[in-house]
C-alpha positions as CSV (number, residue, x, y, z in Angstrom):
1,M,0.0,0.0,0.0
2,G,1.3,3.4,-0.9
3,A,1.9,6.4,1.4
4,S,-1.2,8.3,2.5
5,M,-1.7,11.9,1.3
6,F,-0.8,12.9,4.8
7,E,2.6,11.2,4.5
8,R,3.2,12.3,0.9
9,Y,2.9,16.0,1.9
10,G,5.0,16.0,5.0
11,G,2.7,15.1,7.9
12,F,1.6,17.4,10.7
13,A,4.3,20.0,10.0
14,K,3.1,20.7,6.5
15,V,-0.6,20.5,7.4
16,S,-0.1,22.9,10.2
17,Q,1.5,25.4,7.8
18,I,-1.5,25.1,5.4
19,V,-4.0,25.5,8.3
20,S,-2.1,28.6,9.6
21,A,-2.3,30.2,6.2
22,F,-6.0,29.2,5.9
23,Y,-6.8,31.0,9.2
24,D,-4.7,34.0,8.2
25,R,-7.1,34.4,5.2
26,M,-10.2,33.5,7.3
27,L,-9.3,36.4,9.7
28,D,-8.8,38.7,6.7
29,S,-12.2,37.9,5.2
30,P,-15.1,40.1,6.2
31,V,-17.4,37.1,5.8
32,T,-15.6,34.8,8.2
33,S,-13.6,37.0,10.5
34,P,-16.5,37.8,12.9
35,Y,-16.6,34.1,13.9
36,F,-13.1,34.3,15.5
37,Q,-13.5,37.4,17.7
38,S,-12.8,35.7,21.0
39,V,-11.3,32.4,19.8
40,D,-8.0,30.9,21.0
41,M,-6.5,30.7,17.5
42,R,-3.6,28.4,18.6
43,R,-6.0,25.9,19.9
44,L,-8.2,26.2,16.9
45,I,-5.3,25.8,14.5
46,D,-4.3,22.6,16.4
47,H,-7.8,21.2,16.1
48,Q,-8.1,22.1,12.4
49,T,-4.7,20.6,11.7
50,K,-6.0,17.3,13.2
51,F,-9.2,17.5,11.2
52,I,-7.4,18.2,7.8
53,S,-4.9,15.4,8.8
54,T,-7.8,13.0,9.3
55,I,-9.2,13.6,5.8
56,M,-5.7,13.3,4.3
57,G,-5.4,9.8,5.8
58,G,-3.3,10.8,8.8
59,P,-3.4,9.4,12.3
60,A,-5.8,12.0,13.9
61,S,-9.5,11.1,14.0
62,Y,-12.4,13.5,13.9
63,S,-16.0,12.2,13.7
64,N,-18.9,14.0,12.2
65,D,-20.6,13.9,15.6
66,M,-17.7,15.8,17.0
67,L,-17.8,18.4,14.2
68,E,-21.5,18.9,14.8
69,R,-21.1,19.3,18.6
70,V,-18.2,21.8,18.2
71,H,-20.1,24.0,15.7
72,A,-23.6,23.7,17.2
73,H,-23.4,27.0,19.2
74,I,-21.5,29.0,16.6
75,G,-24.2,29.7,14.0
76,V,-22.1,29.2,10.9
77,S,-23.9,30.5,7.8
78,E,-24.0,29.0,4.3
79,A,-22.1,32.0,3.1
80,A,-19.4,31.6,5.7
81,F,-19.0,27.9,4.9
82,D,-18.7,28.7,1.2
83,E,-16.1,31.3,1.9
84,A,-14.2,28.9,4.1
85,S,-14.3,26.3,1.3
86,S,-12.9,28.8,-1.2
87,I,-10.2,29.9,1.2
88,L,-9.2,26.3,1.9
89,R,-8.9,25.6,-1.9
90,E,-6.6,28.7,-2.2
91,A,-4.4,27.6,0.7
92,L,-4.0,24.1,-0.5
93,E,-3.1,25.3,-4.0
94,D,-0.6,27.8,-2.6
95,F,1.2,25.0,-0.8
96,G,1.6,23.0,-3.9
97,I,-1.0,20.3,-3.2
98,E,-1.8,18.5,-6.5
99,D,-5.0,19.4,-8.3
100,G,-6.6,15.9,-7.7
101,D,-5.7,16.0,-4.0
102,V,-7.1,19.6,-3.7
103,R,-10.3,18.4,-5.4
104,Y,-10.6,15.4,-3.0
105,L,-9.9,17.5,0.1
106,C,-12.4,20.1,-0.9
107,E,-15.0,17.5,-1.6
108,E,-14.4,15.9,1.8
109,F,-14.7,19.3,3.5
110,A,-17.9,20.1,1.6
111,S,-19.4,16.7,2.5
112,R,-19.3,17.7,6.1
113,K,-21.3,21.0,5.5
114,R,-24.4,19.6,7.2
115,Y,-22.5,19.1,10.5
116,I,-21.0,22.6,10.5
117,V,-23.6,25.0,9.0
118,S,-26.5,26.0,11.4
119,R,-29.9,24.7,10.5
């Protein structure tokens, strides 16, 4: 069996860099920045690194139930989720993630929308 996407791209160190760049852009966006007013960004980056690592085939494990629980009180809008999806794509591309892998990761992110966006 070949290396996982997580291993091919350099593991937690690389994923953490991508996630840090992702949140720099999220904080610059007028659509998403209000969600992070009083958030411990270091802690959030750690959690998001584990989540992205999970969908890349890494050792971390995040369930859909966990995503739903964590986002239940936040009130994430469709527009904010769509903006986050777009920003994620840009961050992945900027770090040289191959097109097919970017597509896969964005599809995996999008498939969890119902657990993140408020109903």
